[in-house]
N, CA, C and O atoms as CSV, one atom per row, in Angstrom:
chain,resi,resn,atom,element,x,y,z
A,1,MET,N,N,128.668,24.112,17.980
A,1,MET,CA,C,127.205,23.711,18.753
A,1,MET,C,C,126.841,25.017,17.693
A,1,MET,O,O,127.506,25.938,17.217
A,2,ALA,N,N,125.137,24.489,17.576
A,2,ALA,CA,C,124.501,25.014,16.442
A,2,ALA,C,C,123.724,26.268,17.330
A,2,ALA,O,O,123.495,26.240,18.540
A,3,LEU,N,N,123.350,27.500,16.260
A,3,LEU,CA,C,122.697,28.531,17.011
A,3,LEU,C,C,121.155,28.311,16.066
A,3,LEU,O,O,120.880,28.880,15.010
A,4,ASN,N,N,120.347,27.367,16.780
A,4,ASN,CA,C,119.601,26.735,15.739
A,4,ASN,C,C,118.022,27.331,16.055
A,4,ASN,O,O,117.115,27.073,15.263
A,5,THR,N,N,117.806,28.056,17.144
A,5,THR,CA,C,116.419,28.639,17.553
A,5,THR,C,C,116.821,30.257,18.077
A,5,THR,O,O,117.895,30.786,18.361
A,6,PHE,N,N,115.682,30.651,18.057
A,6,PHE,CA,C,115.766,32.483,18.284
A,6,PHE,C,C,116.291,32.572,19.203
A,6,PHE,O,O,117.231,33.367,19.193
A,7,GLY,N,N,115.999,31.828,20.494
A,7,GLY,CA,C,116.292,32.092,21.566
A,7,GLY,C,C,117.939,32.198,21.937
A,7,GLY,O,O,118.528,32.845,22.802
A,8,ALA,N,N,118.452,31.193,20.806
A,8,ALA,CA,C,119.968,30.706,21.461
A,8,ALA,C,C,120.542,31.772,20.672
A,8,ALA,O,O,121.431,32.361,21.287
A,9,ILE,N,N,120.233,32.384,19.047
A,9,ILE,CA,C,120.800,33.416,18.648
A,9,ILE,C,C,120.789,34.791,19.677
A,9,ILE,O,O,121.863,35.209,20.110
A,10,MET,N,N,119.599,35.410,20.006
A,10,MET,CA,C,119.899,36.109,21.156
A,10,MET,C,C,120.936,36.484,22.030
A,10,MET,O,O,121.780,37.318,22.357
A,11,GLY,N,N,120.266,35.128,22.269
A,11,GLY,CA,C,121.618,34.924,23.459
A,11,GLY,C,C,122.955,35.113,23.040
A,11,GLY,O,O,123.580,36.064,23.511
A,12,PHE,N,N,123.231,34.719,22.618
A,12,PHE,CA,C,124.464,34.607,21.683
A,12,PHE,C,C,125.110,36.263,20.973
A,12,PHE,O,O,126.269,36.587,20.716
A,13,ALA,N,N,123.883,37.000,20.830
A,13,ALA,CA,C,124.268,37.997,20.293
A,13,ALA,C,C,124.305,39.073,21.581
A,13,ALA,O,O,124.238,40.256,21.248
A,14,GLY,N,N,124.384,38.853,22.701
A,14,GLY,CA,C,123.986,39.709,23.795
A,14,GLY,C,C,125.191,39.291,24.435
A,14,GLY,O,O,125.836,40.092,25.112
A,15,GLN,N,N,125.716,37.571,24.212
A,15,GLN,CA,C,127.045,37.592,24.774
A,15,GLN,C,C,127.996,38.441,24.163
A,15,GLN,O,O,128.413,39.456,24.721
A,16,VAL,N,N,128.399,38.026,22.910
A,16,VAL,CA,C,129.124,39.019,21.801
A,16,VAL,C,C,129.250,40.422,22.172
A,16,VAL,O,O,130.327,40.995,22.002
A,17,ALA,N,N,128.110,41.103,22.729
A,17,ALA,CA,C,128.201,42.653,22.589
A,17,ALA,C,C,129.074,42.554,24.596
A,17,ALA,O,O,129.857,43.350,25.116
A,18,GLY,N,N,128.560,41.456,25.085
A,18,GLY,CA,C,128.949,41.536,26.849
A,18,GLY,C,C,130.409,41.621,26.716
A,18,GLY,O,O,131.137,42.431,27.290
A,19,ASP,N,N,130.982,40.110,25.377
A,19,ASP,CA,C,132.123,40.288,25.782
A,19,ASP,C,C,133.223,41.170,25.215
A,19,ASP,O,O,134.402,41.135,25.568
A,20,ALA,N,N,132.723,41.918,24.345
A,20,ALA,CA,C,133.261,42.893,23.810
A,20,ALA,C,C,133.636,43.995,24.332
A,20,ALA,O,O,134.726,44.547,24.187
A,21,LEU,N,N,131.979,44.623,25.474
A,21,LEU,CA,C,132.466,45.601,26.728
A,21,LEU,C,C,133.338,45.465,27.362
A,21,LEU,O,O,134.297,46.198,27.603
A,22,ALA,N,N,133.019,44.333,27.744
A,22,ALA,CA,C,134.427,43.845,29.160
A,22,ALA,C,C,135.841,43.861,28.714
A,22,ALA,O,O,136.715,43.926,29.579
A,23,VAL,N,N,136.279,43.791,27.003
A,23,VAL,CA,C,137.541,43.683,26.839
A,23,VAL,C,C,137.537,45.384,26.840
A,23,VAL,O,O,138.549,45.907,27.306
A,24,TYR,N,N,136.497,46.244,26.364
A,24,TYR,CA,C,137.164,47.729,25.907
A,24,TYR,C,C,137.231,48.039,27.360
A,24,TYR,O,O,138.308,48.566,27.641
A,25,ARG,N,N,136.344,47.869,28.490
A,25,ARG,CA,C,136.551,48.290,29.619
A,25,ARG,C,C,137.934,47.738,30.645
A,25,ARG,O,O,138.345,48.170,31.723
A,26,GLU,N,N,138.346,46.754,29.884
A,26,GLU,CA,C,139.573,46.567,30.589
A,26,GLU,C,C,140.671,47.143,30.010
A,26,GLU,O,O,141.611,47.458,30.741
A,27,ALA,N,N,140.728,47.349,28.760
A,27,ALA,CA,C,141.780,48.004,28.095
A,27,ALA,C,C,141.697,49.741,28.132
A,27,ALA,O,O,142.696,50.232,27.606
A,28,LEU,N,N,140.742,50.725,28.629
A,28,LEU,CA,C,140.399,51.739,28.869
A,28,LEU,C,C,141.298,52.361,29.580
A,28,LEU,O,O,141.820,53.367,29.101
A,29,PRO,N,N,141.684,51.878,30.920
A,29,PRO,CA,C,142.700,52.769,31.767
A,29,PRO,C,C,143.830,52.185,31.408
A,29,PRO,O,O,144.728,52.624,32.127
A,30,LYS,N,N,144.416,51.040,30.286
A,30,LYS,CA,C,145.808,51.062,30.165
A,30,LYS,C,C,146.061,51.591,28.865
A,30,LYS,O,O,147.227,51.393,28.521
A,31,VAL,N,N,145.390,52.177,28.052
A,31,VAL,CA,C,145.361,52.723,26.946
A,31,VAL,C,C,146.172,54.462,26.963
A,31,VAL,O,O,145.894,55.478,27.600
A,32,LYS,N,N,146.950,54.237,26.226
A,32,LYS,CA,C,147.689,55.553,26.419
A,32,LYS,C,C,147.614,56.518,24.754
A,32,LYS,O,O,148.050,57.669,24.753
A,33,ASN,N,N,147.320,56.207,24.084
A,33,ASN,CA,C,146.884,56.760,22.602
A,33,ASN,C,C,145.534,57.283,23.022
A,33,ASN,O,O,144.612,56.607,23.478
A,34,PRO,N,N,145.548,58.619,22.799
A,34,PRO,CA,C,144.263,59.402,23.283
A,34,PRO,C,C,142.932,59.096,21.937
A,34,PRO,O,O,141.708,59.036,22.059
A,35,ASP,N,N,143.754,58.961,20.788
A,35,ASP,CA,C,142.485,58.574,19.580
A,35,ASP,C,C,141.988,56.900,20.243
A,35,ASP,O,O,140.857,56.429,20.358
A,36,LEU,N,N,142.843,56.519,20.464
A,36,LEU,CA,C,142.407,54.886,20.646
A,36,LEU,C,C,141.405,54.988,21.626
A,36,LEU,O,O,140.260,54.579,21.433
A,37,ARG,N,N,141.830,55.584,22.805
A,37,ARG,CA,C,141.175,55.552,23.915
A,37,ARG,C,C,139.608,55.927,23.903
A,37,ARG,O,O,138.649,55.477,24.530
A,38,GLY,N,N,139.763,57.098,22.777
A,38,GLY,CA,C,138.333,57.388,22.390
A,38,GLY,C,C,137.630,57.176,22.001
A,38,GLY,O,O,136.505,57.570,22.307
A,39,ILE,N,N,138.072,56.025,20.620
A,39,ILE,CA,C,137.210,55.338,20.005
A,39,ILE,C,C,137.249,53.786,20.879
A,39,ILE,O,O,136.859,52.884,20.138
A,40,LEU,N,N,137.591,53.351,22.129
A,40,LEU,CA,C,137.466,52.561,23.088
A,40,LEU,C,C,135.968,52.873,23.803
A,40,LEU,O,O,134.854,52.351,23.827
A,41,GLU,N,N,136.506,53.810,24.255
A,41,GLU,CA,C,134.944,54.808,24.959
A,41,GLU,C,C,133.654,54.747,24.030
A,41,GLU,O,O,132.564,54.445,24.515
A,42,THR,N,N,133.800,55.028,22.754
A,42,THR,CA,C,132.395,55.433,21.987
A,42,THR,C,C,132.622,53.526,21.999
A,42,THR,O,O,132.023,53.125,22.997
A,43,LEU,N,N,133.118,52.600,21.412
A,43,LEU,CA,C,133.206,51.114,21.416
A,43,LEU,C,C,132.328,50.686,22.845
A,43,LEU,O,O,131.441,49.841,22.969
A,44,ALA,N,N,132.745,51.320,23.547
A,44,ALA,CA,C,131.912,50.587,25.467
A,44,ALA,C,C,130.531,51.159,25.198
A,44,ALA,O,O,129.539,50.432,25.162
A,45,ARG,N,N,130.490,52.282,25.038
A,45,ARG,CA,C,128.955,52.957,24.939
A,45,ARG,C,C,128.069,52.357,24.332
A,45,ARG,O,O,127.126,51.764,24.855
A,46,GLU,N,N,128.394,52.504,22.678
A,46,GLU,CA,C,128.069,51.502,22.328
A,46,GLU,C,C,127.486,50.264,22.326
A,46,GLU,O,O,126.359,50.022,21.894
A,47,GLU,N,N,128.455,49.270,22.935
A,47,GLU,CA,C,128.401,47.746,23.216
A,47,GLU,C,C,127.230,47.745,24.469
A,47,GLU,O,O,126.548,46.720,24.476
A,48,GLU,N,N,126.895,48.777,25.554
A,48,GLU,CA,C,126.028,48.811,26.467
A,48,GLU,C,C,124.951,48.841,25.904
A,48,GLU,O,O,124.191,47.899,26.130
A,49,LYS,N,N,124.490,49.971,24.941
A,49,LYS,CA,C,123.717,50.041,23.969
A,49,LYS,C,C,122.949,48.791,23.541
A,49,LYS,O,O,121.731,48.700,23.688
A,50,ASN,N,N,123.732,47.802,22.990
A,50,ASN,CA,C,123.956,46.100,22.218
A,50,ASN,C,C,123.492,45.418,23.647
A,50,ASN,O,O,122.780,44.423,23.512
A,51,CYS,N,N,123.683,45.669,24.494
A,51,CYS,CA,C,123.228,44.684,25.071
A,51,CYS,C,C,122.052,45.032,25.396
A,51,CYS,O,O,121.168,44.180,25.318
A,52,ALA,N,N,121.722,46.406,25.855
A,52,ALA,CA,C,120.007,46.711,26.191
A,52,ALA,C,C,119.291,46.051,24.819
A,52,ALA,O,O,118.404,45.200,24.766
A,53,LEU,N,N,119.888,46.642,23.891
A,53,LEU,CA,C,118.884,46.266,22.843
A,53,LEU,C,C,118.379,44.606,22.406
A,53,LEU,O,O,117.279,44.059,22.332
A,54,MET,N,N,120.047,44.074,22.127
A,54,MET,CA,C,119.599,42.438,22.387
A,54,MET,C,C,118.828,41.948,23.643
A,54,MET,O,O,118.347,40.842,23.398
A,55,GLU,N,N,118.629,42.239,24.504
A,55,GLU,CA,C,117.468,42.209,25.430
A,55,GLU,C,C,116.380,42.178,25.189
A,55,GLU,O,O,115.616,41.214,25.144
A,56,GLN,N,N,116.161,43.523,24.961
A,56,GLN,CA,C,114.793,44.236,24.191
A,56,GLN,C,C,114.203,43.312,23.413
A,56,GLN,O,O,113.202,42.632,23.637
A,57,ALA,N,N,115.168,43.363,22.143
A,57,ALA,CA,C,114.406,42.355,20.684
A,57,ALA,C,C,114.109,40.985,21.727
A,57,ALA,O,O,112.969,40.621,22.017
A,58,ARG,N,N,115.030,40.491,22.091
A,58,ARG,CA,C,114.577,39.134,22.808
A,58,ARG,C,C,113.092,39.425,23.335
A,58,ARG,O,O,112.180,39.252,22.526
A,59,ARG,N,N,112.886,39.710,24.198
A,59,ARG,CA,C,111.503,40.249,25.288
A,59,ARG,C,C,110.471,40.262,24.278
A,59,ARG,O,O,109.481,39.530,24.284
A,60,GLU,N,N,110.861,41.460,23.088
A,60,GLU,CA,C,109.824,41.752,22.442
A,60,GLU,C,C,109.435,41.080,21.641
A,60,GLU,O,O,108.444,41.427,20.999
A,61,ASN,N,N,110.061,39.902,21.396
A,61,ASN,CA,C,109.855,38.874,19.835
A,61,ASN,C,C,109.801,37.957,20.896
A,61,ASN,O,O,110.775,37.621,20.223
A,62,VAL,N,N,109.679,37.232,21.819
A,62,VAL,CA,C,109.991,36.275,23.079
A,62,VAL,C,C,108.232,35.221,22.046
A,62,VAL,O,O,108.382,34.046,22.379
A,63,THR,N,N,107.539,35.270,21.549
A,63,THR,CA,C,106.454,34.373,21.013
A,63,THR,C,C,106.916,33.897,19.639
A,63,THR,O,O,106.328,32.900,19.219
A,64,GLU,N,N,108.085,34.552,18.678
A,64,GLU,CA,C,108.569,34.333,17.799
A,64,GLU,C,C,109.711,32.955,18.150
A,64,GLU,O,O,110.355,32.328,17.309
A,65,MET,N,N,109.708,32.834,19.023
A,65,MET,CA,C,110.789,31.702,19.801
A,65,MET,C,C,110.657,30.191,19.020
A,65,MET,O,O,111.418,29.394,18.471
A,66,ILE,N,N,109.146,30.313,19.336
A,66,ILE,CA,C,109.164,28.764,19.127
A,66,ILE,C,C,107.889,28.618,18.069
A,66,ILE,O,O,106.832,28.027,18.289
A,67,LEU,N,N,108.364,29.468,16.608
A,67,LEU,CA,C,107.553,29.447,15.578
A,67,LEU,C,C,108.672,28.718,14.326
A,67,LEU,O,O,108.412,27.753,13.607
A,68,GLU,N,N,109.921,29.508,14.355
A,68,GLU,CA,C,110.253,28.724,13.229
A,68,GLU,C,C,111.980,28.265,13.696
A,68,GLU,O,O,112.615,29.010,14.441
A,69,PRO,N,N,112.401,27.370,13.317
A,69,PRO,CA,C,113.550,26.897,13.465
A,69,PRO,C,C,115.015,27.769,12.660
A,69,PRO,O,O,114.620,28.524,11.771
A,70,VAL,N,N,116.082,27.768,12.783
A,70,VAL,CA,C,117.333,28.581,12.203
A,70,VAL,C,C,118.334,27.750,12.350
A,70,VAL,O,O,118.855,27.277,13.360
A,71,THR,N,N,118.619,27.577,10.836
A,71,THR,CA,C,119.737,26.870,10.657
A,71,THR,C,C,121.167,27.384,9.892
A,71,THR,O,O,121.356,28.441,9.290
A,72,GLY,N,N,121.928,26.472,10.086
A,72,GLY,CA,C,123.516,27.499,9.328
A,72,GLY,C,C,124.164,28.385,10.079
A,72,GLY,O,O,124.929,29.162,9.507
A,73,LEU,N,N,124.017,28.447,11.354
A,73,LEU,CA,C,124.634,29.106,12.006
A,73,LEU,C,C,125.106,28.773,13.422
A,73,LEU,O,O,124.339,28.830,14.382
A,74,GLU,N,N,126.646,28.354,13.543
A,74,GLU,CA,C,127.432,27.542,14.408
A,74,GLU,C,C,128.074,28.811,15.588
A,74,GLU,O,O,128.741,29.816,15.343
A,75,ARG,N,N,127.692,28.413,16.569
A,75,ARG,CA,C,128.458,29.294,17.465
A,75,ARG,C,C,129.884,29.537,17.557
A,75,ARG,O,O,130.446,30.562,17.944
A,76,ASP,N,N,130.511,28.182,17.048
A,76,ASP,CA,C,131.992,27.774,17.163
A,76,ASP,C,C,132.728,29.134,16.084
A,76,ASP,O,O,133.831,29.551,16.437
A,77,SER,N,N,131.995,29.832,14.666
A,77,SER,CA,C,132.037,30.300,13.561
A,77,SER,C,C,132.403,31.497,14.126
A,77,SER,O,O,132.927,32.373,13.438
A,78,TYR,N,N,132.143,31.666,15.557
A,78,TYR,CA,C,132.301,33.441,15.868
A,78,TYR,C,C,132.740,33.243,17.256
A,78,TYR,O,O,133.176,34.369,17.494
A,79,THR,N,N,132.893,32.657,18.182
A,79,THR,CA,C,133.469,32.223,19.087
A,79,THR,C,C,135.124,32.658,19.100
A,79,THR,O,O,135.890,31.952,18.444
A,80,ILE,N,N,135.552,33.582,19.696
A,80,ILE,CA,C,137.024,34.027,19.807
A,80,ILE,C,C,137.393,34.140,21.363
A,80,ILE,O,O,136.440,34.509,22.049
A,81,ASP,N,N,138.561,33.902,22.043
A,81,ASP,CA,C,138.967,34.581,23.363
A,81,ASP,C,C,138.746,35.597,24.080
A,81,ASP,O,O,139.480,36.452,23.585
A,82,ALA,N,N,138.189,36.070,24.958
A,82,ALA,CA,C,137.650,37.478,25.029
A,82,ALA,C,C,138.938,37.990,26.228
A,82,ALA,O,O,138.859,38.916,27.034
A,83,ASN,N,N,139.926,37.172,26.035
A,83,ASN,CA,C,141.161,37.378,27.192
A,83,ASN,C,C,142.154,38.317,26.452
A,83,ASN,O,O,142.577,38.185,25.304
A,84,LEU,N,N,142.395,39.155,27.224
A,84,LEU,CA,C,143.667,40.358,26.506
A,84,LEU,C,C,144.974,39.661,27.047
A,84,LEU,O,O,146.078,40.196,26.955
A,85,GLY,N,N,144.850,38.938,27.380
A,85,GLY,CA,C,146.380,37.923,27.799
A,85,GLY,C,C,147.025,38.897,28.986
A,85,GLY,O,O,146.517,39.200,30.065
A,86,ASN,N,N,148.193,39.250,28.481
A,86,ASN,CA,C,148.755,40.431,29.514
A,86,ASN,C,C,149.040,41.519,28.233
A,86,ASN,O,O,150.199,41.789,27.919
A,87,GLY,N,N,148.159,41.973,27.695
A,87,GLY,CA,C,148.289,42.942,26.801
A,87,GLY,C,C,148.489,44.367,27.389
A,87,GLY,O,O,147.608,44.930,28.039
A,88,SER,N,N,149.631,44.882,27.138
A,88,SER,CA,C,149.800,46.202,27.946
A,88,SER,C,C,150.157,47.500,26.559
A,88,SER,O,O,149.982,48.717,26.611
A,89,ILE,N,N,150.457,47.027,25.922
A,89,ILE,CA,C,150.512,48.461,24.752
A,89,ILE,C,C,149.146,48.336,23.902
A,89,ILE,O,O,148.400,47.373,23.725
A,90,ASP,N,N,149.093,49.820,23.390
A,90,ASP,CA,C,148.167,50.256,22.904
A,90,ASP,C,C,148.268,49.122,21.401
A,90,ASP,O,O,147.134,48.655,21.290
A,91,SER,N,N,148.818,48.772,20.713
A,91,SER,CA,C,148.901,48.221,19.332
A,91,SER,C,C,147.848,46.492,19.866
A,91,SER,O,O,147.198,45.840,19.050
A,92,ASP,N,N,147.963,46.182,21.179
A,92,ASP,CA,C,147.561,45.096,21.543
A,92,ASP,C,C,146.463,45.377,21.547
A,92,ASP,O,O,145.776,44.818,20.693
A,93,PHE,N,N,145.883,46.210,22.348
A,93,PHE,CA,C,144.488,46.498,22.422
A,93,PHE,C,C,143.622,47.041,21.220
A,93,PHE,O,O,142.402,46.899,21.141
A,94,LEU,N,N,144.234,47.534,20.509
A,94,LEU,CA,C,143.876,47.973,19.045
A,94,LEU,C,C,143.660,46.653,18.020
A,94,LEU,O,O,142.567,46.617,17.455
A,95,LYS,N,N,144.605,45.569,17.735
A,95,LYS,CA,C,144.299,44.502,17.750
A,95,LYS,C,C,143.015,43.735,18.114
A,95,LYS,O,O,142.144,43.309,17.355
A,96,ALA,N,N,143.086,43.674,19.192
A,96,ALA,CA,C,141.761,43.093,20.318
A,96,ALA,C,C,140.562,43.849,19.958
A,96,ALA,O,O,139.610,43.169,19.574
A,97,ALA,N,N,140.427,45.020,19.999
A,97,ALA,CA,C,139.221,45.651,19.392
A,97,ALA,C,C,138.784,45.285,17.982
A,97,ALA,O,O,137.733,44.748,17.632
A,98,LEU,N,N,139.670,45.635,17.350
A,98,LEU,CA,C,139.698,45.178,15.534
A,98,LEU,C,C,139.236,43.242,15.588
A,98,LEU,O,O,138.378,42.985,14.744
A,99,ILE,N,N,139.577,42.315,16.213
A,99,ILE,CA,C,138.988,41.329,16.407
A,99,ILE,C,C,137.583,41.355,16.849
A,99,ILE,O,O,136.685,40.920,16.129
A,100,PHE,N,N,137.384,41.826,17.947
A,100,PHE,CA,C,135.865,41.555,18.174
A,100,PHE,C,C,134.982,42.459,17.722
A,100,PHE,O,O,133.804,42.355,18.065
A,101,GLU,N,N,135.524,43.795,16.631
A,101,GLU,CA,C,134.415,44.474,15.792
A,101,GLU,C,C,134.221,43.202,14.701
A,101,GLU,O,O,133.115,42.693,14.521
A,102,GLU,N,N,135.596,42.695,13.902
A,102,GLU,CA,C,135.231,42.259,12.584
A,102,GLU,C,C,134.420,40.757,13.236
A,102,GLU,O,O,133.783,40.142,12.381
A,103,ARG,N,N,134.414,40.281,14.361
A,103,ARG,CA,C,133.602,39.164,14.292
A,103,ARG,C,C,132.051,39.589,14.646
A,103,ARG,O,O,131.036,39.075,14.177
A,104,ALA,N,N,132.157,40.888,15.800
A,104,ALA,CA,C,130.362,41.008,15.746
A,104,ALA,C,C,129.858,41.266,14.119
A,104,ALA,O,O,128.990,40.501,13.697
A,105,GLU,N,N,130.384,42.320,13.211
A,105,GLU,CA,C,130.219,42.374,11.821
A,105,GLU,C,C,129.522,41.472,11.116
A,105,GLU,O,O,128.422,41.521,10.565
A,106,ARG,N,N,130.872,40.104,11.291
A,106,ARG,CA,C,130.220,39.304,10.549
A,106,ARG,C,C,129.146,38.526,11.185
A,106,ARG,O,O,128.270,38.221,10.375
A,107,PHE,N,N,128.919,38.066,12.513
A,107,PHE,CA,C,128.042,37.723,13.200
A,107,PHE,C,C,126.483,38.347,12.954
A,107,PHE,O,O,125.581,37.609,12.560
A,108,PHE,N,N,126.307,39.514,13.176
A,108,PHE,CA,C,125.468,39.666,12.820
A,108,PHE,C,C,125.062,40.359,11.313
A,108,PHE,O,O,123.904,40.770,11.248
A,109,ARG,N,N,125.555,40.456,10.603
A,109,ARG,CA,C,125.528,40.461,9.252
A,109,ARG,C,C,125.233,39.102,9.123
A,109,ARG,O,O,124.077,39.102,8.702
A,110,GLU,N,N,125.614,37.902,9.243
A,110,GLU,CA,C,124.955,36.333,8.562
A,110,GLU,C,C,124.025,35.809,9.579
A,110,GLU,O,O,123.553,34.680,9.441
A,111,ALA,N,N,123.747,36.508,10.532
A,111,ALA,CA,C,122.650,36.359,11.183
A,111,ALA,C,C,121.297,36.898,11.011
A,111,ALA,O,O,120.216,36.423,11.361
A,112,SER,N,N,121.587,38.016,10.385
A,112,SER,CA,C,120.478,38.661,10.235
A,112,SER,C,C,119.755,38.296,8.853
A,112,SER,O,O,118.682,38.727,8.429
A,113,ALA,N,N,120.812,37.204,8.155
A,113,ALA,CA,C,120.458,36.522,6.925
A,113,ALA,C,C,119.495,35.645,7.262
A,113,ALA,O,O,118.509,35.448,6.551
A,114,LYS,N,N,119.706,35.078,8.332
A,114,LYS,CA,C,118.868,33.494,8.689
A,114,LYS,C,C,117.585,34.108,9.900
A,114,LYS,O,O,116.926,33.334,10.594
A,115,MET,N,N,117.467,35.327,9.934
A,115,MET,CA,C,116.802,35.703,11.405
A,115,MET,C,C,115.842,35.820,10.529
A,115,MET,O,O,115.913,36.424,9.459
A,116,PRO,N,N,114.034,34.686,11.385
A,116,PRO,CA,C,113.078,35.022,10.950
A,116,PRO,C,C,112.442,35.542,11.371
A,116,PRO,O,O,111.287,35.204,11.114
A,117,VAL,N,N,112.585,36.555,12.177
A,117,VAL,CA,C,111.909,38.016,12.564
A,117,VAL,C,C,112.182,39.172,11.945
A,117,VAL,O,O,113.065,39.956,12.294
A,118,PRO,N,N,111.500,39.296,11.097
A,118,PRO,CA,C,111.789,40.832,10.605
A,118,PRO,C,C,112.791,41.548,11.159
A,118,PRO,O,O,113.989,41.730,10.942
A,119,GLU,N,N,112.006,41.890,11.905
A,119,GLU,CA,C,112.371,43.553,13.086
A,119,GLU,C,C,113.714,43.334,13.418
A,119,GLU,O,O,114.599,44.174,13.259
A,120,VAL,N,N,113.917,41.892,14.009
A,120,VAL,CA,C,115.601,41.425,14.518
A,120,VAL,C,C,116.213,41.491,13.508
A,120,VAL,O,O,117.284,42.085,13.635
A,121,ALA,N,N,115.919,41.010,12.211
A,121,ALA,CA,C,116.766,40.596,11.053
A,121,ALA,C,C,117.315,42.462,10.748
A,121,ALA,O,O,118.451,42.671,10.322
A,122,ARG,N,N,116.295,43.707,11.051
A,122,ARG,CA,C,116.621,44.729,10.487
A,122,ARG,C,C,117.975,45.288,12.055
A,122,ARG,O,O,118.980,45.994,12.148
A,123,ILE,N,N,117.462,44.763,12.611
A,123,ILE,CA,C,118.570,45.373,14.148
A,123,ILE,C,C,119.766,44.489,13.779
A,123,ILE,O,O,120.737,45.074,13.299
A,124,PHE,N,N,119.821,43.380,13.909
A,124,PHE,CA,C,120.837,42.848,13.340
A,124,PHE,C,C,121.612,43.870,12.087
A,124,PHE,O,O,122.642,44.516,12.276
A,125,ARG,N,N,120.890,43.821,10.903
A,125,ARG,CA,C,121.793,44.628,10.125
A,125,ARG,C,C,122.328,45.887,10.039
A,125,ARG,O,O,123.402,46.092,9.473
A,126,LYS,N,N,121.525,46.940,10.669
A,126,LYS,CA,C,121.922,47.789,11.591
A,126,LYS,C,C,123.356,48.239,12.456
A,126,LYS,O,O,123.967,49.307,12.452
A,127,VAL,N,N,123.675,46.654,13.365
A,127,VAL,CA,C,124.476,46.579,14.072
A,127,VAL,C,C,125.367,46.565,13.461
A,127,VAL,O,O,126.366,47.218,13.763
A,128,ALA,N,N,125.251,45.492,11.956
A,128,ALA,CA,C,126.572,45.077,11.192
A,128,ALA,C,C,127.307,46.440,10.642
A,128,ALA,O,O,128.505,46.717,10.593
A,129,LYS,N,N,125.968,47.305,10.186
A,129,LYS,CA,C,126.567,48.063,9.202
A,129,LYS,C,C,127.272,48.906,10.352
A,129,LYS,O,O,128.376,49.227,9.913
A,130,LYS,N,N,127.081,49.447,11.767
A,130,LYS,CA,C,128.081,50.117,12.559
A,130,LYS,C,C,129.450,49.662,12.893
A,130,LYS,O,O,130.440,50.365,13.092
A,131,LYS,N,N,129.299,47.816,12.934
A,131,LYS,CA,C,130.238,47.289,13.270
A,131,LYS,C,C,131.259,47.313,12.060
A,131,LYS,O,O,132.447,47.267,12.380
A,132,GLU,N,N,130.926,47.385,10.591
A,132,GLU,CA,C,132.112,47.816,9.625
A,132,GLU,C,C,132.391,49.058,9.805
A,132,GLU,O,O,133.613,49.193,9.745
A,133,ALA,N,N,131.725,50.292,10.048
A,133,ALA,CA,C,132.455,51.533,10.259
A,133,ALA,C,C,132.943,51.330,11.444
A,133,ALA,O,O,134.107,51.649,11.205
A,134,ASN,N,N,132.936,51.031,12.578
A,134,ASN,CA,C,134.043,50.614,13.763
A,134,ASN,C,C,135.673,50.239,12.932
A,134,ASN,O,O,136.798,50.738,12.899
A,135,CYS,N,N,135.020,49.169,12.393
A,135,CYS,CA,C,136.440,48.571,11.799
A,135,CYS,C,C,137.301,49.312,10.793
A,135,CYS,O,O,138.438,49.009,10.433
A,136,ILE,N,N,136.435,50.502,10.339
A,136,ILE,CA,C,137.239,50.914,9.069
A,136,ILE,C,C,137.427,52.060,10.397
A,136,ILE,O,O,138.647,51.935,10.509
A,137,ALA,N,N,137.162,52.784,11.156
A,137,ALA,CA,C,137.697,53.375,12.407
A,137,ALA,C,C,138.900,53.185,12.638
A,137,ALA,O,O,139.867,53.864,12.294
A,138,LEU,N,N,138.820,51.699,13.579
A,138,LEU,CA,C,140.060,51.462,14.164
A,138,LEU,C,C,141.215,51.482,13.200
A,138,LEU,O,O,142.253,52.020,13.585
A,139,LYS,N,N,141.150,50.842,11.718
A,139,LYS,CA,C,142.050,50.481,10.532
A,139,LYS,C,C,142.658,51.895,10.595
A,139,LYS,O,O,143.872,51.960,10.407
A,140,ALA,N,N,142.068,52.891,10.804
A,140,ALA,CA,C,142.394,54.472,10.581
A,140,ALA,C,C,143.310,54.902,11.792
A,140,ALA,O,O,144.075,55.842,11.577
A,141,VAL,N,N,143.316,54.261,13.159
A,141,VAL,CA,C,144.299,54.822,14.065
A,141,VAL,C,C,145.652,54.647,13.948
A,141,VAL,O,O,146.025,53.522,13.616
A,142,ASP,N,N,146.349,55.365,14.112
A,142,ASP,CA,C,147.855,55.564,13.982
A,142,ASP,C,C,148.331,55.654,15.534
A,142,ASP,O,O,147.799,56.303,16.435
A,143,LEU,N,N,149.458,54.840,15.596
A,143,LEU,CA,C,149.831,54.798,16.749
A,143,LEU,C,C,151.325,54.947,16.623
A,143,LEU,O,O,152.068,54.594,17.539
A,144,SER,N,N,151.813,55.514,15.397
A,144,SER,CA,C,152.819,55.922,15.758
A,144,SER,C,C,153.601,57.264,16.383
A,144,SER,O,O,154.805,57.215,16.635
């Protein structure tokens, strides 16, 4: 399904943040490694802010929604299973968090290049940069 309007992109951006937030909240009580728990707590707080930021950007730029179509973004390219399954070990949670952060980084980076609203494009670039840093932090977690 194409993300071919500003509203569709903003709705999906909110969904990206909401999916990750739900997974991080589900994982937090089960994580044993204190370093991983700390990162997941930080990521959950960040996603709460991102959900609010995406909603605010959508509201503030609502008039832009009808001005320009967007091409080249497909929802299926960024969709992942938000279910942890029966993840019960820290490595499962770490892997899930990395998948969510990598997906979000790629979406926000690619969407920023196609976003017709400069202020929202800037927000997306900022979020993508933070997601890239999160991936580096997650890859540095030592579970041994």
